[in-house]
A tleap script that builds the chain and sets N, CA, C and O, in Angstrom:
source leaprc.protein.ff14SB
mol = sequence {
  NMET GLY VAL LYS PHE ALA ASP PHE ILE SER
  ASP PRO ALA VAL CYS ARG ALA ALA GLU GLU
  TYR TRP ARG GLN LEU PHE ALA LYS LEU PRO
  CYS ARG PRO LEU GLU HIE GLY TRP THR GLN
  TRP GLY THR THR THR TYR LEU ASP GLU THR
  GLY GLY ASN ILE PHE ALA ALA GLN HIE ASP
  GLU ALA ARG ARG GLY ILE VAL ILE VAL MET
  CYS ARG GLU ILE ASP THR ARG THR GLN VAL
  VAL SER TRP THR GLY TRP PHE GLY GLY ASP
  ALA ASP ASP PRO GLU SER ILE ALA TYR ILE
  LYS ILE ASN LEU VAL HIE THR ASP ALA THR
  GLU SER ILE ALA LEU ALA LEU LEU THR HIE
  PHE VAL CYS GLY GLN ALA SER LEU GLY GLU
  MET ASP ALA LEU ILE HIE GLU MET GLY VAL
  ASP GLU GLU PRO CVAL
}
set mol.1.N position { 0.856 -1.176 0.000 }
set mol.1.CA position { 0.000 0.000 0.000 }
set mol.1.C position { 0.897 1.233 0.000 }
set mol.1.O position { 1.368 1.657 1.055 }
set mol.2.N position { 1.139 1.815 -1.188 }
set mol.2.CA position { 1.977 2.989 -1.302 }
set mol.2.C position { 1.227 4.250 -0.912 }
set mol.2.O position { 0.087 4.465 -1.323 }
set mol.3.N position { 1.883 5.078 -0.116 }
set mol.3.CA position { 1.283 6.335 0.324 }
set mol.3.C position { 1.529 7.399 -0.744 }
set mol.3.O position { 2.663 7.604 -1.176 }
set mol.4.N position { 0.474 8.063 -1.159 }
set mol.4.CA position { 0.579 9.144 -2.140 }
set mol.4.C position { 0.966 10.440 -1.424 }
set mol.4.O position { 0.515 10.700 -0.309 }
set mol.5.N position { 1.792 11.235 -2.064 }
set mol.5.CA position { 2.218 12.534 -1.535 }
set mol.5.C position { 2.803 12.376 -0.122 }
set mol.5.O position { 2.506 13.163 0.777 }
set mol.6.N position { 3.632 11.349 0.051 }
set mol.6.CA position { 4.135 10.984 1.377 }
set mol.6.C position { 4.859 12.128 2.081 }
set mol.6.O position { 4.819 12.208 3.309 }
set mol.7.N position { 5.516 13.010 1.340 }
set mol.7.CA position { 6.275 14.106 1.945 }
set mol.7.C position { 5.473 15.403 2.036 }
set mol.7.O position { 6.057 16.485 2.100 }
set mol.8.N position { 4.149 15.308 2.041 }
set mol.8.CA position { 3.324 16.525 2.008 }
set mol.8.C position { 3.539 17.427 3.216 }
set mol.8.O position { 3.331 18.636 3.115 }
set mol.9.N position { 3.948 16.879 4.350 }
set mol.9.CA position { 4.157 17.696 5.542 }
set mol.9.C position { 5.468 18.478 5.444 }
set mol.9.O position { 5.525 19.646 5.830 }
set mol.10.N position { 6.502 17.847 4.938 }
set mol.10.CA position { 7.832 18.467 4.943 }
set mol.10.C position { 8.184 19.226 3.667 }
set mol.10.O position { 9.098 20.051 3.680 }
set mol.11.N position { 7.489 18.970 2.585 }
set mol.11.CA position { 7.827 19.581 1.300 }
set mol.11.C position { 6.646 20.409 0.786 }
set mol.11.O position { 5.628 19.845 0.386 }
set mol.12.N position { 6.773 21.737 0.792 }
set mol.12.CA position { 5.656 22.596 0.346 }
set mol.12.C position { 5.192 22.306 -1.082 }
set mol.12.O position { 4.003 22.435 -1.376 }
set mol.13.N position { 6.092 21.923 -1.960 }
set mol.13.CA position { 5.694 21.620 -3.341 }
set mol.13.C position { 4.822 20.364 -3.383 }
set mol.13.O position { 3.862 20.308 -4.151 }
set mol.14.N position { 5.137 19.373 -2.581 }
set mol.14.CA position { 4.335 18.150 -2.515 }
set mol.14.C position { 2.970 18.465 -1.909 }
set mol.14.O position { 1.952 17.930 -2.346 }
set mol.15.N position { 2.956 19.327 -0.908 }
set mol.15.CA position { 1.692 19.737 -0.284 }
set mol.15.C position { 0.798 20.439 -1.305 }
set mol.15.O position { -0.392 20.140 -1.398 }
set mol.16.N position { 1.367 21.369 -2.071 }
set mol.16.CA position { 0.584 22.063 -3.103 }
set mol.16.C position { 0.069 21.079 -4.155 }
set mol.16.O position { -1.059 21.203 -4.631 }
set mol.17.N position { 0.901 20.104 -4.511 }
set mol.17.CA position { 0.471 19.094 -5.487 }
set mol.17.C position { -0.681 18.268 -4.923 }
set mol.17.O position { -1.624 17.952 -5.648 }
set mol.18.N position { -0.618 17.915 -3.639 }
set mol.18.CA position { -1.707 17.160 -3.003 }
set mol.18.C position { -2.994 17.980 -2.974 }
set mol.18.O position { -4.076 17.455 -3.235 }
set mol.19.N position { -2.873 19.269 -2.655 }
set mol.19.CA position { -4.055 20.143 -2.654 }
set mol.19.C position { -4.714 20.157 -4.029 }
set mol.19.O position { -5.929 19.998 -4.147 }
set mol.20.N position { -3.909 20.347 -5.057 }
set mol.20.CA position { -4.443 20.409 -6.417 }
set mol.20.C position { -5.026 19.052 -6.834 }
set mol.20.O position { -6.052 18.999 -7.513 }
set mol.21.N position { -4.384 17.978 -6.434 }
set mol.21.CA position { -4.870 16.638 -6.745 }
set mol.21.C position { -6.270 16.439 -6.173 }
set mol.21.O position { -7.163 15.959 -6.872 }
set mol.22.N position { -6.467 16.807 -4.899 }
set mol.22.CA position { -7.787 16.646 -4.273 }
set mol.22.C position { -8.813 17.600 -4.881 }
set mol.22.O position { -9.986 17.247 -4.998 }
set mol.23.N position { -8.389 18.796 -5.266 }
set mol.23.CA position { -9.310 19.725 -5.929 }
set mol.23.C position { -9.796 19.107 -7.236 }
set mol.23.O position { -10.980 19.178 -7.562 }
set mol.24.N position { -8.874 18.503 -7.980 }
set mol.24.CA position { -9.240 17.874 -9.249 }
set mol.24.C position { -10.140 16.655 -9.026 }
set mol.24.O position { -11.112 16.469 -9.759 }
set mol.25.N position { -9.830 15.823 -8.025 }
set mol.25.CA position { -10.692 14.678 -7.724 }
set mol.25.C position { -12.107 15.142 -7.405 }
set mol.25.O position { -13.084 14.576 -7.894 }
set mol.26.N position { -12.203 16.178 -6.580 }
set mol.26.CA position { -13.510 16.713 -6.207 }
set mol.26.C position { -14.235 17.249 -7.436 }
set mol.26.O position { -15.417 16.968 -7.637 }
set mol.27.N position { -13.526 18.022 -8.259 }
set mol.27.CA position { -14.124 18.611 -9.458 }
set mol.27.C position { -14.653 17.549 -10.415 }
set mol.27.O position { -15.619 17.790 -11.138 }
set mol.28.N position { -14.020 16.367 -10.423 }
set mol.28.CA position { -14.380 15.311 -11.368 }
set mol.28.C position { -15.397 14.310 -10.809 }
set mol.28.O position { -15.679 13.299 -11.452 }
set mol.29.N position { -15.953 14.579 -9.615 }
set mol.29.CA position { -17.041 13.727 -9.136 }
set mol.29.C position { -18.133 13.705 -10.201 }
set mol.29.O position { -18.231 14.651 -10.983 }
set mol.30.N position { -18.960 12.655 -10.261 }
set mol.30.CA position { -19.960 12.543 -11.327 }
set mol.30.C position { -20.860 13.771 -11.515 }
set mol.30.O position { -21.291 14.049 -12.634 }
set mol.31.N position { -21.144 14.502 -10.444 }
set mol.31.CA position { -22.030 15.655 -10.548 }
set mol.31.C position { -21.288 16.960 -10.833 }
set mol.31.O position { -21.911 18.020 -10.873 }
set mol.32.N position { -19.982 16.905 -11.030 }
set mol.32.CA position { -19.160 18.090 -11.333 }
set mol.32.C position { -19.472 19.253 -10.373 }
set mol.32.O position { -19.937 20.305 -10.811 }
set mol.33.N position { -19.221 19.069 -9.073 }
set mol.33.CA position { -19.664 20.041 -8.075 }
set mol.33.C position { -19.127 21.461 -8.252 }
set mol.33.O position { -19.840 22.422 -7.964 }
set mol.34.N position { -17.894 21.613 -8.715 }
set mol.34.CA position { -17.351 22.970 -8.858 }
set mol.34.C position { -18.028 23.735 -9.994 }
set mol.34.O position { -17.867 24.951 -10.108 }
set mol.35.N position { -18.776 23.033 -10.825 }
set mol.35.CA position { -19.547 23.676 -11.888 }
set mol.35.C position { -20.987 23.954 -11.446 }
set mol.35.O position { -21.764 24.553 -12.190 }
set mol.36.N position { -21.342 23.514 -10.223 }
set mol.36.CA position { -22.731 23.605 -9.770 }
set mol.36.C position { -22.854 24.140 -8.346 }
set mol.36.O position { -23.555 23.560 -7.517 }
set mol.37.N position { -22.175 25.238 -8.071 }
set mol.37.CA position { -22.379 25.938 -6.810 }
set mol.37.C position { -21.396 25.643 -5.699 }
set mol.37.O position { -21.358 26.379 -4.713 }
set mol.38.N position { -20.594 24.588 -5.821 }
set mol.38.CA position { -19.590 24.287 -4.805 }
set mol.38.C position { -18.357 25.144 -5.063 }
set mol.38.O position { -17.959 25.343 -6.211 }
set mol.39.N position { -17.761 25.646 -4.000 }
set mol.39.CA position { -16.532 26.435 -4.081 }
set mol.39.C position { -15.564 25.953 -3.020 }
set mol.39.O position { -15.958 25.321 -2.039 }
set mol.40.N position { -14.285 26.261 -3.229 }
set mol.40.CA position { -13.315 25.910 -2.203 }
set mol.40.C position { -13.650 26.649 -0.925 }
set mol.40.O position { -14.046 27.814 -0.956 }
set mol.41.N position { -13.490 25.972 0.191 }
set mol.41.CA position { -13.854 26.491 1.509 }
set mol.41.C position { -12.566 26.839 2.225 }
set mol.41.O position { -11.840 25.960 2.687 }
set mol.42.N position { -12.292 28.124 2.311 }
set mol.42.CA position { -11.030 28.555 2.906 }
set mol.42.C position { -9.905 28.448 1.893 }
set mol.42.O position { -10.042 27.802 0.854 }
set mol.43.N position { -8.801 29.088 2.211 }
set mol.43.CA position { -7.685 29.110 1.270 }
set mol.43.C position { -6.376 28.668 1.899 }
set mol.43.O position { -5.382 28.515 1.188 }
set mol.44.N position { -6.342 28.462 3.190 }
set mol.44.CA position { -5.100 28.120 3.854 }
set mol.44.C position { -5.113 26.665 4.288 }
set mol.44.O position { -6.003 26.225 5.017 }
set mol.45.N position { -4.119 25.933 3.831 }
set mol.45.CA position { -3.956 24.561 4.290 }
set mol.45.C position { -3.285 24.618 5.652 }
set mol.45.O position { -2.270 25.291 5.826 }
set mol.46.N position { -3.856 23.910 6.612 }
set mol.46.CA position { -3.278 23.843 7.945 }
set mol.46.C position { -2.574 22.503 8.097 }
set mol.46.O position { -3.198 21.456 7.922 }
set mol.47.N position { -1.283 22.520 8.420 }
set mol.47.CA position { -0.522 21.301 8.633 }
set mol.47.C position { 0.220 21.381 9.956 }
set mol.47.O position { 0.679 22.448 10.363 }
set mol.48.N position { 0.331 20.240 10.620 }
set mol.48.CA position { 1.246 20.117 11.744 }
set mol.48.C position { 2.035 18.826 11.515 }
set mol.48.O position { 1.997 18.277 10.413 }
set mol.49.N position { 2.737 18.338 12.511 }
set mol.49.CA position { 3.593 17.157 12.312 }
set mol.49.C position { 2.816 15.869 12.048 }
set mol.49.O position { 3.412 14.870 11.646 }
set mol.50.N position { 1.505 15.868 12.265 }
set mol.50.CA position { 0.711 14.660 12.041 }
set mol.50.C position { -0.086 14.699 10.737 }
set mol.50.O position { -0.554 13.660 10.271 }
set mol.51.N position { -0.243 15.874 10.148 }
set mol.51.CA position { -1.008 16.023 8.918 }
set mol.51.C position { -1.802 17.310 8.947 }
set mol.51.O position { -1.441 18.253 9.650 }
set mol.52.N position { -2.889 17.354 8.182 }
set mol.52.CA position { -3.719 18.549 8.209 }
set mol.52.C position { -4.706 18.625 7.064 }
set mol.52.O position { -4.714 17.792 6.157 }
set mol.53.N position { -5.545 19.658 7.133 }
set mol.53.CA position { -6.548 19.904 6.096 }
set mol.53.C position { -5.846 20.107 4.766 }
set mol.53.O position { -4.941 20.935 4.659 }
set mol.54.N position { -6.257 19.359 3.755 }
set mol.54.CA position { -5.628 19.462 2.448 }
set mol.54.C position { -6.593 20.023 1.403 }
set mol.54.O position { -6.164 20.634 0.424 }
set mol.55.N position { -7.912 19.812 1.614 }
set mol.55.CA position { -8.902 20.374 0.697 }
set mol.55.C position { -10.238 20.474 1.411 }
set mol.55.O position { -10.617 19.589 2.177 }
set mol.56.N position { -10.941 21.561 1.150 }
set mol.56.CA position { -12.289 21.742 1.695 }
set mol.56.C position { -13.121 22.495 0.663 }
set mol.56.O position { -12.607 23.342 -0.068 }
set mol.57.N position { -14.409 22.177 0.615 }
set mol.57.CA position { -15.318 22.854 -0.312 }
set mol.57.C position { -16.667 23.008 0.373 }
set mol.57.O position { -17.013 22.253 1.281 }
set mol.58.N position { -17.422 24.004 -0.083 }
set mol.58.CA position { -18.750 24.238 0.478 }
set mol.58.C position { -19.709 24.670 -0.617 }
set mol.58.O position { -19.314 25.161 -1.675 }
set mol.59.N position { -20.980 24.466 -0.319 }
set mol.59.CA position { -22.057 24.939 -1.184 }
set mol.59.C position { -22.941 25.801 -0.290 }
set mol.59.O position { -23.716 25.281 0.513 }
set mol.60.N position { -22.824 27.121 -0.431 }
set mol.60.CA position { -23.533 28.048 0.462 }
set mol.60.C position { -25.038 27.851 0.443 }
set mol.60.O position { -25.666 27.779 1.499 }
set mol.61.N position { -25.620 27.763 -0.734 }
set mol.61.CA position { -27.074 27.649 -0.842 }
set mol.61.C position { -27.585 26.350 -0.224 }
set mol.61.O position { -28.615 26.340 0.450 }
set mol.62.N position { -26.867 25.263 -0.455 }
set mol.62.CA position { -27.278 23.962 0.085 }
set mol.62.C position { -26.854 23.789 1.545 }
set mol.62.O position { -27.284 22.841 2.203 }
set mol.63.N position { -26.024 24.687 2.053 }
set mol.63.CA position { -25.512 24.613 3.432 }
set mol.63.C position { -24.808 23.283 3.687 }
set mol.63.O position { -25.093 22.583 4.658 }
set mol.64.N position { -23.871 22.952 2.777 }
set mol.64.CA position { -23.130 21.695 2.878 }
set mol.64.C position { -21.649 21.967 2.668 }
set mol.64.O position { -21.265 22.894 1.955 }
set mol.65.N position { -20.819 21.133 3.309 }
set mol.65.CA position { -19.387 21.271 3.139 }
set mol.65.C position { -18.684 19.932 3.282 }
set mol.65.O position { -19.229 18.975 3.832 }
set mol.66.N position { -17.463 19.889 2.774 }
set mol.66.CA position { -16.624 18.694 2.906 }
set mol.66.C position { -15.224 19.135 3.317 }
set mol.66.O position { -14.768 20.213 2.934 }
set mol.67.N position { -14.551 18.305 4.092 }
set mol.67.CA position { -13.167 18.570 4.483 }
set mol.67.C position { -12.386 17.265 4.336 }
set mol.67.O position { -12.792 16.221 4.846 }
set mol.68.N position { -11.255 17.345 3.628 }
set mol.68.CA position { -10.341 16.211 3.488 }
set mol.68.C position { -9.094 16.534 4.304 }
set mol.68.O position { -8.481 17.587 4.125 }
set mol.69.N position { -8.726 15.626 5.198 }
set mol.69.CA position { -7.539 15.781 6.030 }
set mol.69.C position { -6.590 14.636 5.708 }
set mol.69.O position { -6.935 13.466 5.878 }
set mol.70.N position { -5.398 14.975 5.245 }
set mol.70.CA position { -4.384 13.950 5.025 }
set mol.70.C position { -3.569 13.800 6.301 }
set mol.70.O position { -3.176 14.786 6.924 }
set mol.71.N position { -3.323 12.560 6.674 }
set mol.71.CA position { -2.601 12.252 7.909 }
set mol.71.C position { -1.367 11.413 7.601 }
set mol.71.O position { -1.345 10.632 6.650 }
set mol.72.N position { -0.359 11.592 8.416 }
set mol.72.CA position { 0.850 10.778 8.276 }
set mol.72.C position { 0.534 9.324 8.607 }
set mol.72.O position { 1.005 8.412 7.928 }
set mol.73.N position { -0.266 9.110 9.651 }
set mol.73.CA position { -0.697 7.760 10.004 }
set mol.73.C position { -2.016 7.825 10.758 }
set mol.73.O position { -2.316 8.800 11.447 }
set mol.74.N position { -2.782 6.775 10.611 }
set mol.74.CA position { -4.027 6.589 11.357 }
set mol.74.C position { -4.022 5.135 11.795 }
set mol.74.O position { -3.884 4.231 10.971 }
set mol.75.N position { -4.169 4.919 13.058 }
set mol.75.CA position { -4.073 3.570 13.589 }
set mol.75.C position { -5.439 2.886 13.595 }
set mol.75.O position { -5.994 2.574 14.648 }
set mol.76.N position { -5.971 2.660 12.375 }
set mol.76.CA position { -7.210 1.901 12.202 }
set mol.76.C position { -6.995 0.906 11.073 }
set mol.76.O position { -6.039 1.017 10.306 }
set mol.77.N position { -7.881 -0.052 10.982 }
set mol.77.CA position { -7.804 -1.077 9.947 }
set mol.77.C position { -7.850 -0.472 8.541 }
set mol.77.O position { -7.115 -0.899 7.651 }
set mol.78.N position { -8.708 0.513 8.351 }
set mol.78.CA position { -8.939 1.073 7.022 }
set mol.78.C position { -8.024 2.240 6.659 }
set mol.78.O position { -7.935 2.611 5.489 }
set mol.79.N position { -7.349 2.819 7.640 }
set mol.79.CA position { -6.526 4.019 7.436 }
set mol.79.C position { -7.371 5.245 7.064 }
set mol.79.O position { -6.859 6.227 6.527 }
set mol.80.N position { -8.682 5.165 7.363 }
set mol.80.CA position { -9.619 6.263 7.133 }
set mol.80.C position { -10.530 6.369 8.348 }
set mol.80.O position { -10.987 5.360 8.885 }
set mol.81.N position { -10.791 7.603 8.777 }
set mol.81.CA position { -11.798 7.860 9.800 }
set mol.81.C position { -12.637 9.029 9.287 }
set mol.81.O position { -12.098 10.051 8.862 }
set mol.82.N position { -13.961 8.870 9.332 }
set mol.82.CA position { -14.845 9.910 8.825 }
set mol.82.C position { -15.991 10.151 9.798 }
set mol.82.O position { -16.385 9.261 10.552 }
set mol.83.N position { -16.515 11.368 9.768 }
set mol.83.CA position { -17.677 11.707 10.585 }
set mol.83.C position { -18.383 12.909 9.975 }
set mol.83.O position { -17.864 13.575 9.079 }
set mol.84.N position { -19.578 13.164 10.487 }
set mol.84.CA position { -20.372 14.302 10.028 }
set mol.84.C position { -20.602 15.253 11.188 }
set mol.84.O position { -20.382 14.903 12.347 }
set mol.85.N position { -21.038 16.440 10.870 }
set mol.85.CA position { -21.349 17.405 11.911 }
set mol.85.C position { -21.879 18.691 11.316 }
set mol.85.O position { -22.161 18.781 10.121 }
set mol.86.N position { -22.007 19.684 12.183 }
set mol.86.CA position { -22.459 21.018 11.779 }
set mol.86.C position { -21.349 22.001 12.086 }
set mol.86.O position { -20.752 21.954 13.162 }
set mol.87.N position { -21.070 22.889 11.150 }
set mol.87.CA position { -20.076 23.943 11.337 }
set mol.87.C position { -20.805 25.266 11.501 }
set mol.87.O position { -21.669 25.605 10.692 }
set mol.88.N position { -20.468 26.007 12.532 }
set mol.88.CA position { -21.048 27.332 12.726 }
set mol.88.C position { -22.370 27.344 13.457 }
set mol.88.O position { -23.069 28.358 13.443 }
set mol.89.N position { -22.727 26.263 14.087 }
set mol.89.CA position { -23.994 26.180 14.810 }
set mol.89.C position { -24.606 24.803 14.629 }
set mol.89.O position { -23.920 23.851 14.258 }
set mol.90.N position { -25.892 24.704 14.890 }
set mol.90.CA position { -26.555 23.410 14.706 }
set mol.90.C position { -27.530 23.502 13.530 }
set mol.90.O position { -27.563 24.511 12.826 }
set mol.91.N position { -28.305 22.472 13.322 }
set mol.91.CA position { -29.199 22.399 12.165 }
set mol.91.C position { -30.209 23.534 12.112 }
set mol.91.O position { -30.662 23.907 11.029 }
set mol.92.N position { -30.571 24.091 13.270 }
set mol.92.CA position { -31.559 25.175 13.310 }
set mol.92.C position { -30.971 26.539 12.982 }
set mol.92.O position { -31.716 27.493 12.754 }
set mol.93.N position { -29.666 26.646 12.955 }
set mol.93.CA position { -28.993 27.913 12.677 }
set mol.93.C position { -28.880 28.093 11.160 }
set mol.93.O position { -28.228 27.286 10.497 }
set mol.94.N position { -29.502 29.135 10.599 }
set mol.94.CA position { -29.483 29.301 9.141 }
set mol.94.C position { -28.092 29.593 8.572 }
set mol.94.O position { -27.900 29.549 7.357 }
set mol.95.N position { -27.130 29.887 9.436 }
set mol.95.CA position { -25.764 30.148 8.983 }
set mol.95.C position { -24.885 28.899 9.050 }
set mol.95.O position { -23.759 28.915 8.554 }
set mol.96.N position { -25.377 27.824 9.650 }
set mol.96.CA position { -24.551 26.633 9.838 }
set mol.96.C position { -24.479 25.809 8.558 }
set mol.96.O position { -25.318 25.931 7.665 }
set mol.97.N position { -23.454 24.971 8.500 }
set mol.97.CA position { -23.210 24.136 7.327 }
set mol.97.C position { -23.073 22.687 7.778 }
set mol.97.O position { -22.270 22.386 8.661 }
set mol.98.N position { -23.848 21.792 7.180 }
set mol.98.CA position { -23.702 20.348 7.411 }
set mol.98.C position { -22.464 19.905 6.647 }
set mol.98.O position { -22.291 20.247 5.478 }
set mol.99.N position { -21.606 19.143 7.312 }
set mol.99.CA position { -20.384 18.740 6.628 }
set mol.99.C position { -20.005 17.297 6.931 }
set mol.99.O position { -20.462 16.686 7.896 }
set mol.100.N position { -19.144 16.784 6.054 }
set mol.100.CA position { -18.495 15.499 6.269 }
set mol.100.C position { -16.992 15.757 6.286 }
set mol.100.O position { -16.458 16.486 5.450 }
set mol.101.N position { -16.334 15.148 7.249 }
set mol.101.CA position { -14.883 15.264 7.355 }
set mol.101.C position { -14.292 13.873 7.166 }
set mol.101.O position { -14.751 12.900 7.765 }
set mol.102.N position { -13.271 13.797 6.329 }
set mol.102.CA position { -12.621 12.531 6.018 }
set mol.102.C position { -11.133 12.673 6.312 }
set mol.102.O position { -10.427 13.423 5.637 }
set mol.103.N position { -10.665 11.953 7.319 }
set mol.103.CA position { -9.242 11.888 7.652 }
set mol.103.C position { -8.695 10.600 7.057 }
set mol.103.O position { -9.289 9.535 7.224 }
set mol.104.N position { -7.561 10.692 6.361 }
set mol.104.CA position { -7.023 9.501 5.726 }
set mol.104.C position { -5.513 9.560 5.567 }
set mol.104.O position { -4.918 10.635 5.500 }
set mol.105.N position { -4.909 8.387 5.508 }
set mol.105.CA position { -3.565 8.216 4.990 }
set mol.105.C position { -3.801 7.966 3.506 }
set mol.105.O position { -4.488 7.009 3.150 }
set mol.106.N position { -3.249 8.802 2.637 }
set mol.106.CA position { -3.638 8.779 1.227 }
set mol.106.C position { -2.988 7.622 0.465 }
set mol.106.O position { -1.791 7.641 0.179 }
set mol.107.N position { -3.804 6.618 0.145 }
set mol.107.CA position { -3.419 5.493 -0.697 }
set mol.107.C position { -4.509 5.317 -1.750 }
set mol.107.O position { -5.534 5.996 -1.705 }
set mol.108.N position { -4.290 4.418 -2.683 }
set mol.108.CA position { -5.347 4.135 -3.670 }
set mol.108.C position { -6.623 3.660 -2.973 }
set mol.108.O position { -7.724 4.073 -3.337 }
set mol.109.N position { -6.472 2.792 -1.972 }
set mol.109.CA position { -7.640 2.240 -1.277 }
set mol.109.C position { -8.399 3.311 -0.508 }
set mol.109.O position { -9.628 3.354 -0.560 }
set mol.110.N position { -7.681 4.178 0.208 }
set mol.110.CA position { -8.374 5.205 0.996 }
set mol.110.C position { -8.969 6.276 0.095 }
set mol.110.O position { -10.002 6.862 0.419 }
set mol.111.N position { -8.332 6.528 -1.011 }
set mol.111.CA position { -8.891 7.478 -1.982 }
set mol.111.C position { -10.230 6.960 -2.505 }
set mol.111.O position { -11.177 7.734 -2.648 }
set mol.112.N position { -10.319 5.679 -2.786 }
set mol.112.CA position { -11.578 5.079 -3.264 }
set mol.112.C position { -12.683 5.226 -2.217 }
set mol.112.O position { -13.825 5.538 -2.556 }
set mol.113.N position { -12.346 5.004 -0.956 }
set mol.113.CA position { -13.324 5.161 0.121 }
set mol.113.C position { -13.787 6.608 0.196 }
set mol.113.O position { -14.984 6.882 0.285 }
set mol.114.N position { -12.835 7.531 0.161 }
set mol.114.CA position { -13.178 8.954 0.236 }
set mol.114.C position { -14.070 9.364 -0.931 }
set mol.114.O position { -15.049 10.086 -0.740 }
set mol.115.N position { -13.740 8.910 -2.130 }
set mol.115.CA position { -14.549 9.277 -3.298 }
set mol.115.C position { -15.959 8.707 -3.200 }
set mol.115.O position { -16.916 9.356 -3.620 }
set mol.116.N position { -16.099 7.513 -2.655 }
set mol.116.CA position { -17.440 6.944 -2.469 }
set mol.116.C position { -18.239 7.796 -1.482 }
set mol.116.O position { -19.408 8.094 -1.726 }
set mol.117.N position { -17.620 8.186 -0.378 }
set mol.117.CA position { -18.310 9.040 0.600 }
set mol.117.C position { -18.676 10.389 -0.010 }
set mol.117.O position { -19.800 10.863 0.152 }
set mol.118.N position { -17.729 11.003 -0.707 }
set mol.118.CA position { -17.989 12.308 -1.318 }
set mol.118.C position { -19.105 12.221 -2.356 }
set mol.118.O position { -19.951 13.112 -2.432 }
set mol.119.N position { -19.112 11.167 -3.147 }
set mol.119.CA position { -20.144 11.017 -4.169 }
set mol.119.C position { -21.532 10.932 -3.531 }
set mol.119.O position { -22.473 11.561 -4.014 }
set mol.120.N position { -21.664 10.165 -2.457 }
set mol.120.CA position { -22.957 10.061 -1.781 }
set mol.120.C position { -23.387 11.393 -1.177 }
set mol.120.O position { -24.551 11.776 -1.288 }
set mol.121.N position { -22.460 12.097 -0.543 }
set mol.121.CA position { -22.814 13.336 0.148 }
set mol.121.C position { -23.009 14.496 -0.824 }
set mol.121.O position { -23.981 15.243 -0.711 }
set mol.122.N position { -22.106 14.648 -1.760 }
set mol.122.CA position { -22.124 15.797 -2.668 }
set mol.122.C position { -23.089 15.573 -3.830 }
set mol.122.O position { -23.942 16.418 -4.097 }
set mol.123.N position { -22.962 14.460 -4.508 }
set mol.123.CA position { -23.786 14.206 -5.692 }
set mol.123.C position { -25.145 13.611 -5.331 }
set mol.123.O position { -26.161 13.970 -5.927 }
set mol.124.N position { -25.164 12.709 -4.363 }
set mol.124.CA position { -26.403 12.071 -3.955 }
set mol.124.C position { -27.179 12.863 -2.928 }
set mol.124.O position { -28.312 12.518 -2.594 }
set mol.125.N position { -26.569 13.931 -2.423 }
set mol.125.CA position { -27.174 14.805 -1.416 }
set mol.125.C position { -27.721 14.012 -0.227 }
set mol.125.O position { -28.794 14.313 0.297 }
set mol.126.N position { -26.961 12.992 0.186 }
set mol.126.CA position { -27.356 12.191 1.342 }
set mol.126.C position { -27.406 13.067 2.588 }
set mol.126.O position { -26.602 13.985 2.749 }
set mol.127.N position { -28.355 12.774 3.461 }
set mol.127.CA position { -28.464 13.506 4.725 }
set mol.127.C position { -27.316 13.101 5.645 }
set mol.127.O position { -26.620 12.119 5.387 }
set mol.128.N position { -27.125 13.864 6.720 }
set mol.128.CA position { -26.090 13.502 7.684 }
set mol.128.C position { -26.378 12.135 8.296 }
set mol.128.O position { -25.453 11.352 8.515 }
set mol.129.N position { -27.641 11.836 8.574 }
set mol.129.CA position { -28.006 10.529 9.108 }
set mol.129.C position { -27.667 9.401 8.146 }
set mol.129.O position { -27.148 8.359 8.545 }
set mol.130.N position { -27.969 9.624 6.873 }
set mol.130.CA position { -27.631 8.624 5.856 }
set mol.130.C position { -26.116 8.461 5.745 }
set mol.130.O position { -25.616 7.350 5.566 }
set mol.131.N position { -25.389 9.576 5.852 }
set mol.131.CA position { -23.929 9.506 5.787 }
set mol.131.C position { -23.366 8.783 7.005 }
set mol.131.O position { -22.433 7.990 6.881 }
set mol.132.N position { -23.925 9.050 8.174 }
set mol.132.CA position { -23.462 8.344 9.381 }
set mol.132.C position { -23.628 6.839 9.212 }
set mol.132.O position { -22.742 6.069 9.584 }
set mol.133.N position { -24.763 6.420 8.651 }
set mol.133.CA position { -25.005 4.997 8.428 }
set mol.133.C position { -24.009 4.419 7.422 }
set mol.133.O position { -23.492 3.320 7.621 }
set mol.134.N position { -23.739 5.152 6.347 }
set mol.134.CA position { -22.785 4.693 5.338 }
set mol.134.C position { -21.372 4.626 5.924 }
set mol.134.O position { -20.640 3.665 5.685 }
set mol.135.N position { -21.004 5.628 6.672 }
set mol.135.CA position { -19.684 5.648 7.315 }
set mol.135.C position { -19.532 4.414 8.203 }
set mol.135.O position { -18.484 3.768 8.198 }
set mol.136.N position { -20.569 4.092 8.961 }
set mol.136.CA position { -20.519 2.921 9.822 }
set mol.136.C position { -20.444 1.637 8.992 }
set mol.136.O position { -19.652 0.742 9.290 }
set mol.137.N position { -21.276 1.556 7.950 }
set mol.137.CA position { -21.303 0.380 7.082 }
set mol.137.C position { -19.937 0.130 6.433 }
set mol.137.O position { -19.513 -1.016 6.282 }
set mol.138.N position { -19.262 1.209 6.055 }
set mol.138.CA position { -17.943 1.091 5.411 }
set mol.138.C position { -16.831 0.831 6.434 }
set mol.138.O position { -15.695 0.552 6.050 }
set mol.139.N position { -17.141 0.920 7.707 }
set mol.139.CA position { -16.133 0.660 8.737 }
set mol.139.C position { -15.123 1.758 8.919 }
set mol.139.O position { -14.007 1.518 9.381 }
set mol.140.N position { -15.512 2.982 8.554 }
set mol.140.CA position { -14.577 4.106 8.695 }
set mol.140.C position { -14.979 5.050 9.822 }
set mol.140.O position { -14.558 6.206 9.861 }
set mol.141.N position { -15.796 4.541 10.733 }
set mol.141.CA position { -16.152 5.310 11.917 }
set mol.141.C position { -15.346 4.837 13.127 }
set mol.141.O position { -15.627 5.209 14.266 }
set mol.142.N position { -14.338 4.007 12.848 }
set mol.142.CA position { -13.518 3.457 13.913 }
set mol.142.C position { -12.701 4.549 14.603 }
set mol.142.O position { -12.180 5.463 13.965 }
set mol.143.N position { -12.609 4.424 15.907 }
set mol.143.CA position { -11.701 5.283 16.643 }
set mol.143.C position { -10.307 4.684 16.543 }
set mol.143.O position { -10.161 3.463 16.598 }
set mol.144.N position { -9.286 5.506 16.399 }
set mol.144.CA position { -7.926 4.957 16.384 }
set mol.144.C position { -7.663 4.162 17.668 }
set mol.144.O position { -8.130 4.529 18.746 }
set mol.145.N position { -6.910 3.070 17.531 }
set mol.145.CA position { -6.606 2.229 18.682 }
set mol.145.C position { -5.350 2.684 19.386 }
set mol.145.O position { -4.949 2.083 20.382 }
savepdb mol mol.pdb
quit
């Protein structure tokens, strides 16, 4: 299982390449989200010695967002941990955004899992409850051991 963009924490050029790679993956989802109201969410990648946010996007009108976090390591079977939540308040707050966050060690296998989750949430407009069920079904709701 080869790790993609393995030096993303220590090499700014690799980090920028990873950011662009995830932007392109997101743009190429079946529903072409960047052509239909989704925009990049924030402009600064946050990294520390364990990893960090590599790509985020939001759809203001739909009040939805996604965050991809690349990690140096995740101590789970799948190397992916995902969850849903509300940013900026709760469901009753008209300014809040329902989001899915996907933390992963970037490999071909984890990329496939992330793309499946993103497709359901972004293109299929799955609810947070539906996403929680899918996350559990895929086994990516595991807490690191």
